[in-house]
TITI-977117 format. One record per residue: residue in three letters; x, y, z of N, C-alpha, C, O in turn. Coordinates in steps of 0.1 Angstrom, whole numbers, plus 5000, padded with zeros to 4 digits. Example, Ala and Ser with C-alpha at 12.3 -4.5 7.8 and 13.67 -1.06 7.14 Angstrom:
residues 2
ALA513249435078512349555078513249675078514249675085
SER512849785071513749895071512950005079513450115080
***
This chain:
residues 79
VAL500949885000500050005000500950125000501950135007
ASP500650224992501350354991501150435004499950455008
SER502250475010502150555022502250705019502650785028
GLY502050745006502150885003503450914995503651034991
ASP504350824994505650854988505750794974506850794968
GLY504650734968504650684955505250544954505450494943
ARG505350474965505950334964504850234968503950264977
VAL504850124961503850014964504449884961505249864952
GLY504049784969504549644967503349554967502349584974
CYS503449444960502349344961502849204960503849174953
TYR502149104965502348964964501348914954500148964956
TRP501648834945500648794935500848644931501848574934
HIS499848584925499948454918499048444906498148524905
CYS499248344898498448324886497548204888497948104894
GLU496248224883495348104885494448094873494348184865
THR493847984873492947944861491648024863491348074874
PRO490748034853489448094855488648024866487748094872
ALA488947904869488247824879488847854893488347804904
GLY489847934893490447974906491547884911492047904923
LYS492047784904493147704907494547764905494747804893
ALA495347774914496647834912497547744904497647624905
PHE498247814894499347744887500547724896500847804904
PRO501147614894502447584902503547684898503647724886
PHE504347724907505447824905505047944898505747994890
SER503847994901503348124895503148234905502348324903
ARG503848224916503748334926504948434925506048404918
GLY504748544930505848644930505548774938504448794944
LEU506548854938506448994944506749104934507549074925
SER506049214935506349324926506449454934505749464945
PHE507349544931507549664937507549774926508249754916
TYR506849884929506749994919506950134926506550144938
LYS507450224919507550364924507150454913507550434901
VAL506350554916505950654906506450794911506550814923
ASP506650884902507051024906505851104908504651054908
SER506051234911504851324915503851334904502751384906
ASN504251304891503351314880502651184877501751184868
GLY502951084885502350954883503050864872502550764868
LYS504250914868505050834858505850724866506550754876
LEU505650604860506450494866507950514865508450524853
VAL508650514876510050544875510950424880512150424878
PHE510250324886510950204891509950084891508850104895
ALA510449974886509549854887510449734889511549724883
ARG510149644898510849524901509949414902509049414910
GLU510149314893509349184894510149074899511249054894
ILE509749004910510548894915509648774915508848744924
PRO509848694905509048564904509548454913510748454917
GLU508648364917509048254925509948164917509648124906
PRO511148124923512048034916511447894914510747834923
ALA511647834902511147694900511947594909511347494913
ALA513147614911513947524919514247594932514747714932
LYS514047534943514147574956515447524963515747404963
PRO516247614968517547564974517447494987518347424992
GLY516247514994516047445007516947505018517347625018
SER517447415027518147455038519647505034520247585040
GLY520047455022521347505017521247655014522247725016
GLY520147705008519947845005519947925018520448035018
LEU519347875029519347945042520647955047521048065052
ALA521547855046522847855051523647965043524548035048
LEU523447965029524148065021523748205024524548295024
ALA522448225027521948355031522648405044523048515045
LYS522748315054523348345067524848385064525348475070
LEU525548305056526948335052527048475046527848555050
GLY526148505037526148645030525848755040526548855039
ALA524948735050524748835060525948855069526348965072
PHE526648745072527848755080528948825073529648915078
LEU529148795060530148865052529849015050530749095048
MET528549045049528249195048528749275059528849405058
LYS529149215071529649295082531049345079531549445085
PHE531649285069533049325065533149415053534249455049
VAL531949455048531949545037532249685042531549735051
PRO533249755036533649895042532449985040531649975030
ASP532350085049531250185049531350275036530350335032
SER532550275030532750365018532050305006531750374996
ILE531650175006530950114995529450144997528850115008
THR528850204988527350234989526550144979527050104969
PHE525350124983524450044975523250134970522850224978
PRO522750114959521650204954520350184962519950074966
LYS519750294965518450294973517350264963517250304952
ILE516450184968515250144959514050234963512950224957
***
């Protein structure tokens, strides 16, 4: 839901006309519009067909740990 700053996100899935969800058809979307209502940012994140399971969680934990060592001089773009 937009909190007044032109940003919105949503969780979605695809389904048949009968209401049955397609497998691997879920995802997240994030959008941002400027003060004129023009779309200036869009990000679609579909559900992966292959799930890494507990190995993916371990990899995410490792990534979070390693981020502690990234110098403050390195900046990442704001969304």
